[in-house]
C-alpha positions in Angstrom: 143.4 -23.0 245.3 146.2 -25.6 245.9 149.1 -25.6 244.1 148.0 -28.9 242.1 145.6 -26.6 240.5 147.3 -24.9 238.0 145.7 -22.2 235.7 148.0 -23.8 232.9 149.5 -27.2 232.9 152.6 -27.9 230.5 152.5 -30.8 228.4 155.8 -31.6 226.6 156.1 -34.2 223.7 159.1 -34.4 221.8 159.5 -33.6 218.1 161.8 -35.9 216.8 163.5 -34.6 213.2 167.2 -33.9 212.2 170.0 -33.1 214.7 167.0 -32.2 217.4 166.0 -36.0 217.8 165.4 -37.2 221.2 164.5 -40.6 221.6 161.5 -42.0 223.4 163.5 -43.2 226.3 165.0 -39.7 226.7 161.4 -38.3 226.6 160.6 -40.3 229.4 163.1 -38.8 231.5 162.1 -35.1 230.8 159.5 -33.1 233.0 156.6 -33.9 231.0 153.0 -32.8 231.9 154.1 -31.6 235.3 155.5 -28.7 236.8 158.6 -28.4 238.9 157.2 -26.1 241.0 155.4 -29.5 242.6 159.0 -29.5 244.4 157.9 -26.3 246.4 156.3 -27.0 249.9 152.8 -26.9 249.7 149.3 -28.5 250.8 149.1 -31.4 250.5 153.1 -32.0 250.2 154.4 -34.0 247.2 154.7 -37.5 248.3 158.3 -38.8 248.5 158.1 -41.0 245.4 157.0 -38.5 243.2 159.6 -35.7 244.3 162.2 -38.4 243.4 160.7 -38.8 240.2 160.6 -34.9 239.7 163.9 -34.5 241.0 165.2 -36.9 238.4 163.4 -35.1 235.4 164.7 -31.6 236.8 168.2 -33.1 236.4 167.7 -34.4 233.0 166.2 -30.9 232.1 169.3 -29.1 233.2 171.4 -31.6 231.4 169.6 -31.2 228.2 169.5 -27.4 228.5 173.4 -27.8 229.1 173.9 -30.0 226.0 171.2 -29.4 223.5 169.2 -26.3 224.3 168.0 -25.9 220.8 166.2 -29.7 220.7 162.7 -29.1 219.4 159.8 -30.5 221.8 156.0 -29.8 221.3 154.3 -27.7 224.5 150.8 -27.8 224.8 149.1 -25.4 227.4 146.1 -26.8 228.9 143.6 -24.4 230.6 140.8 -25.4 232.7 138.3 -24.2 229.9 140.2 -26.0 227.3 141.6 -29.7 227.7 143.0 -30.1 224.3 145.0 -27.3 224.1 147.2 -25.8 221.3 150.5 -27.2 220.5 153.6 -25.2 219.7 157.2 -26.1 218.7 159.7 -24.7 221.4 163.1 -25.7 222.5 164.6 -27.7 225.5 165.6 -24.0 226.5 162.3 -22.5 226.6 161.1 -25.2 228.7 163.9 -24.5 230.9 163.1 -20.9 231.2 159.2 -21.6 231.8 160.3 -24.2 234.5 162.7 -21.7 236.2 160.2 -18.9 236.0 157.6 -21.2 238.0 160.4 -22.1 240.5 161.0 -18.6 241.0 157.4 -17.4 241.5 157.5 -20.0 244.6 160.8 -19.0 245.8 161.7 -22.3 246.4 164.4 -24.6 245.3 167.4 -22.4 245.1 170.1 -25.1 244.1 167.8 -26.2 241.0 167.1 -22.5 240.0 170.8 -21.9 240.2 171.6 -24.9 237.9 168.8 -24.0 235.4 170.0 -20.4 235.3 173.9 -21.4 234.7 172.8 -24.1 232.2 170.6 -21.4 230.3 173.7 -18.9 230.3 175.5 -21.3 227.8 
């Protein structure tokens, strides 16, 4: 199984209401429908252009985790058996925790993991 075949893929769509509103532009900068674990070495390797996009999204996630960890997002967990998924409202903090867990399971990207841990401490 390659790392691109995940048992669960995260779909994050921003829920915009009240103080937790995130604009569409900001939404596009978050790691939506991808896992940051694609930054880990793997076979096949992540193409350089995709890696740059993932790093930019990772930086945005760190920033949002620091500045507005309680902003709400919709999360859908998609499995190979269920392509529609169920949606839950979660916070940016919870998304960061999930991404951190995935990075730690791959034991890669120590600087990004450290940044996410620090952002989550606030």
